[in-house]
N, C-alpha and C positions, 0 to 999 in steps of 0.2 A: 515777743520772741524775735531774735535776730533773723534777718531775712534769709541768711544761708543756714542758720541753725544754732541751737544752744548745745554746747558740749561740756561734759564733766570729765576732767582728767584726775585720776586717782593714782598717786605713786608716792612712796615714802621718801624717795630721793628728790631733794630740792632741785638739783640740776636737771633731772629728767622732766620735772614739772615745768620748769622754765623753758626748756627746749620745746616741749609740745605746745605750751601756751604761745610761744612766739610763732611757730609754724602755722598753727591754726588761726591765730588772730590776724596774722598777715594775709591769710586766705579769706578773711571776712567772717569768720565764725566768732560767736560770743563764747568765751571760755571761763568756766569756774574751776577751782582747784580743791582737791581733798588730799590729805596725807595718809589716811587710813581707811580701811574698809568700813569702819563705824562712821566716819565722817561722810563717806560716800552715801551710805544708807540714809543718814540724817538729811543730807542735801536733797536726795531724790524723794524723800517723804514730803518735802515742802515745795518742790519745783519739778516741772516736767523738762526732761532733756531729750533732744533728738538722738543723741548718741553718748555712750560712756566709754572712755578708754581707761582700763584698769590693769595695774601691775599684778602679776600672779603672786610673787613673793613679797609679802609685807609683814612686819611685826604685828602681833595681836591677831586680829581676824584676817586670815589669808584671802587672797583674791578670789579663789574658787568658792570659798564659803560666802564671801560678800556677793559674788555673782548669784548664788542660789537665792539669797535674801532679796536682791534687786529684782530678780525674775518673779518672786512672790509679790513684790510691790506692783510690778508692771509686767505681765506676761509677754507683752510685745516690745519690751525694752531691747534696744540694740546695743550690745556690749562687745567691745573688742578687747581681748586679753593680750597683755604684753609680757613677754618673758625672755630671760637670757638663756633659758634652758628648755627650748622648745622640742621636747621629746615627743614621740608618737603618743605615748600614754597621756602626757599632759594635754595634747590637742584633743584627743578623744574624750578625756574627762571634761574639758571645757565645753566642747560641743554638746555632750550629754546633759550638762547643767544649763544649757541655753545660750551659750556664747555665739555671736555671729561670726567670729573668726579669731585666729591667734596670730600675733605679730611677734617675730623673733628679733631681739636686739643683737647687733646694731641694725637699725632700719634706715632706709632712704626716705627723705622728706616726701618725694613723689609717691612712694608706696603708702605712707600714712594718709596723704591727701586723697589718693584714689580710693582707698578702703573706706575712709570716712564719708566721702561723697556717695559711694555706693550704698553704704549703710543708711545714711539719711534719706536717700531716694527710696530705699526699700521701706523705711519707717513711714514716710509720708504717703507712699502708695497704699500701704496697709491702712493708714488712718482714713484716707479717702474712700477706700473700699468699705471700711467699717461704717463710715458716715452714710454711705449709700444704702448699705444693708439695713442699717437702723431706720433710715427713712422708708425703705420698702417694707420693713417689718411693721412700722407704724401704720402704713396703708393696709397691710394684711389684717392687723388686729382690728382696725376700725371699719374697713369696708370689704373684707374678703377678697383682696386682690392676691390670688395665689396661682402659681404656675411652676410646674416642674418639667414641662415639656421642653424640647429643644427650641421650639418656636418662641416660647416665652423667655427662655434663657437668652435668646438673641435679642429680644426686646429689652431685657434687663441690662445687657451689656451696652446696648445703644443708649439707654437712659444714663448709664454710668458715664459714657463718653460725652454726652451733650449737657449734662447737668451743670457743669462748671462754666459753660459758655453763656453768652447772652443772646445767641442767635435765636431767631424765631423757629418754632417747631410746628409741623402740621401732622396731626395724628388722624389716620384714616382707619376705617373698619366698620363692620356692620353694627347696627344698633345692639346694645347690650354687651359689647365686648370689653368694656371697661376703659373707655378713652379718658374719662375724667380722672380715673384712678392713676393712669399713667402720667397725666398732667400734674397731679398732686405729687407723685413720686419725683418727677423732675424738679419741681419747686422745692420740695423738702430736702432733696439731696444737693441743692445748689447753695451758693453763698447768700442767696436771698431768703433762706428758710425762715428767718426770724421776722421778715417783712410780710405784708398781706398777700394772700392768695385769693383772688377775686374771680368767681366763676359766673359767666353770663351765658344764658341759653338764648341765642339770637332768634330762635323760632318761637319762643314763648312770649316775647315782648312785642306788642304791636309795632309795626314798622315806623309809624309816625312818632312813637315815643322812644324808640331805640337810641336815636342820636342824643336825646336829652339824657338818657340813662348812662350812655357811654361818656359823653363829653361835658355834661352839666349845662346849666343855663343861669342867666341872670334874672332878677326879679322883673317881670313884665316882658320877658323875651317873647312870649306868645300868650294867647288866651289861656287863662288858668294858671299861669306861672306867678303865683302870689308871693313867692319867696325864692331867693336864689338857692340853687341846688348844686352840690358838688358831684361831678361825674365819676363814674367807676374807674376811669383811667387815673384820675387824681387820687382816688381812694387807694389804688394799687401802686402808687408811686414807691419806688425802691423794691417792689415785689414783682409778682407775676399776675397777669390777667389771662384767664382761660375763656376763649371765645368758642363756645360749642355751636354746632350747626352753622358754621361760618358761610356755607353756601347759600343761606337764606338772606344774606345782606342785600339791601337795595343798592342800585348803582351809585346813588349819591353818597350813601354811607360808605361804600367801598372806596370812593375817592378820599373821604376824610380819613379813613383808616390807613390808606396808603401814605398819606401825609404824616400821620403819627409815626409810622414805621420809619419813614425816610428822614424826617426832621426831628423826631423825638419831642414834638410839641403839638398842641391842639388849641383851639379857641372855643370856649363855651358858647352856647347859643345866646345871641344877644350881646355878646362882648366883642371888644376889638383887640384886646391884648392877649396874645397867645401865652399859654402856660407850658413850661418845660417839664417833662416827666422822664423818669428813668424806670421803664416798665418792660419786663420781658413778656412777649406775646406768645402764647401757646394756643393754637387753633385746632379745631377738630371738625370732622364731617363724615357722614356716611354716604355721600354722593361723590361721583367722579368729577372733581373740579376741572380736570383737563377737558373733559367732554363739555362742561359748562362754559369753558373758555371758547371752545370751538363753536358752541351755540350762541355765543355773544351775551350770555347771562352773567358771566363772571370775568372781571378784568384780568388780562394776562399778566400785566405787571404786578398786580397784587398777588396773584397765584405764586409767582416766582419769589416774591418777597416773603410770603408765608411759608413756603415749602423749602426753606434753606436746609432744614433737617427733617425729612419725612420719616414717620414711623407708622408702619401698617400693623394693626392688630389682627391676628388670625381668628377666624370664627371657632367656636368651641368644638364643632364637629371635626375640625382639622387638628385638634390637640386633645384627643380623648383620654390620654394619660393624665390629664389634669382633672378629670371628672371626679375621681375618688377623693383626692385631697380637698377639692372644693366642696363636695358633698359632706365630708366630715366637718369642715369648717362651718357650713350652714346649719348642720344638725346642732353643733355646739352653740352657735349664736342664737337660734330660735328656741332651743331647749332652755337656755339661760333666761331669755327674754320672757318666756311664758311660765317659768318656775317648774319646768318638767325635767325628768331624768331619762332622756332618750339616749340609748347607747350609740356611740359614734362608730361602732363596728357595723359595717354594711355587709349583709349576707350576699353570697355569690349570685343568688337569683335576682335580688334587687339591683346589684351592681351591673349584672349583665344587661338588664333592661335599660338602666340609665346610660350605659355606654353605647347601646344600640340606637338610642333616640337621636333625631337629627338636629334638634335645638335651633329652630329658626329665630328664637329670641336670645340665643347665646347664653352667657353666664347669668344674665338677669332672669331668663326663663328657668334655668336650673335652680336658682335661688327660690323662685316662686314654687317650683315643684317640691323642693325639700321643705319649705316653710309649711305648705299644705300637709305634707306627709307627717311632719312633726305634730301638728295640731290634731290630726285625726287618728294618730297612732293609738292602738288599744293596748296599752302596756308600755314597756320601756324599749321597744324595738320597732323600727320601721319595717313593715312587711310589704309584699307585692300589692296587697289590697289597698295600701295607703297611696299608691301612685295614681296619677291621672290616667284615664282610659287610653289615651293615645300613646302613653309611655309603656304601660304594662301589656300592650298587645302589639308586639313587634310585627306579627303577620299583617296586621292592619296597616302599619306604617309601610311595610314592604309592598302591600297591594296598592297603596296610594302612589308609591314611586313607580311601580310597573304600569299603573293606569295612566301615566302621562301620555299625552297625544303623540302618536307616531311610533311608539315603542313596538318593535317586532319580536316575534319569537316567544315561545313559552319556556318556562323554567320548571324542570322536573325536580320537585323537592322530596319525592318519595324515598330517595336514598340519602337525603340530607344534603344541605348546601352550606357554604360559608357565607353568612349574611354580608359581611364586609366586602368580600370579593365580588359578590353579585352587585352590591350597591356601587362599588368602584367601577365595575364594568359598565353599568348603566350611566354613571356620571361621565365617563370617557366618551361613550356613544352620544350622549346628549350634547356635550361640548363640541364634538366633531360635527354633528349635524347643524348646530347653531352657526359654527364657523363656515360651513359649506353654504348655508342659506344667506349669510351676509358677505360672502366673497372673501372671507378671512378677516373682516373688520371686527376687531376684538371688542371695541366699545359698543357697537350695535349688537354683537352677539351677547354681551353681558346684559344689555337691556332686555333682550329676548328671554334670557334665563333668570332675570330678576336678581342679578348679582352685581356687586361692586366690580368695576373693571379691573382694579388691582387684585381682587380676589380671583377673578377669572384668569388673569395672567399668571398668578401664583399656581393655580391648578394646572394650567397648561404646562408650566415648567415641571411641576411635580410628576405629572403623568407622562411627560415627554411627548406631548401631542404635537405633531408637525403642523406648522402654520405657513400660509402663503407669504412669500417675500414681496 
């Protein structure tokens, strides 16, 4: 495909074809020509065009009829109609049939070039969006990465913006929020989609073996190295490597990783010749790396190299509108896996309990809850009895919250209360007291509350809780 774009010009007048070909070719476009609507349809059935310029009045198949057929071939085709008789009715008819615009003869060269550039930009933007959505859809089908909430839409939009770049990405969020799924979505929506995606959990591999796994080694590099081994960075060349639990890296491994990011090269253990690699690094953690930097357990320069593009995933309890679509997805998934026919329709009673639960394990915990419910369901519907005890007894959950140390005041529920309002009120009170106890230091307050510091900061902003300056 030409760098600026491929264009098809369809006009029965030879002089008009020549004029348009000259204008567009001089501007850097690759131009093909057709004399009739039939020729245009034939050309488009064998080749993709970024934009089509079509005369309205032609012998045989008219331009508007050809337009309809072209849209059937490619619903996203960008077609500009050209006419010497640009009446209001002609324009309306062209737009209704799918035209991107109508140009009246005689036209100015600048007008043609401006409309063509705008049309091609629109076409490519839509292609990029479709590529991203397809990538995200593949993640949904395979792993249940679903989100309709505003918080997840913000994540999707950020993924869309960063996917085409090569910058490092740092994904933060509590355990079970889907950090690896986001990493996969970034890779699948990127130009590296056809290259390897290699995932490494830095906390699951013994620290003394991690460098060998990441960078490889030569034969005899250390005791037990009976053969040379290719490192995962080399395996991921031209693709992406996902480093989960990045906060668990040892200091010496942090130094080597920093070099890979800066120099795009590494040296296998026992070797002297560095290897060049083209790898996009996506890292993830559920700990506060900024606090780790202050504590001296994580290198500040590595932190800033990793967090060029930070993405924070919200916990499930902060996006409860996603619980129903996630639940339906997991019902379908585990019904199919176990040869069952469980209805994806969730009763109001079950949904109410699922939406009221706090989900310390986030989406992963919801999946576990639904899988259990599907397996023990007595029939083709999930009932309240299928839910875990802590989920189906909201009063127990609320008693646990109220039982937190230091909470004052009794809540009279004899006349009814709004569960979410009361939990929100307690959450605000708890955050305020933690901030008071730590003198407004958010990181220390987060540790007291067992929260990620970024999650606490988000809650402070959401609830508009004043903090000390």
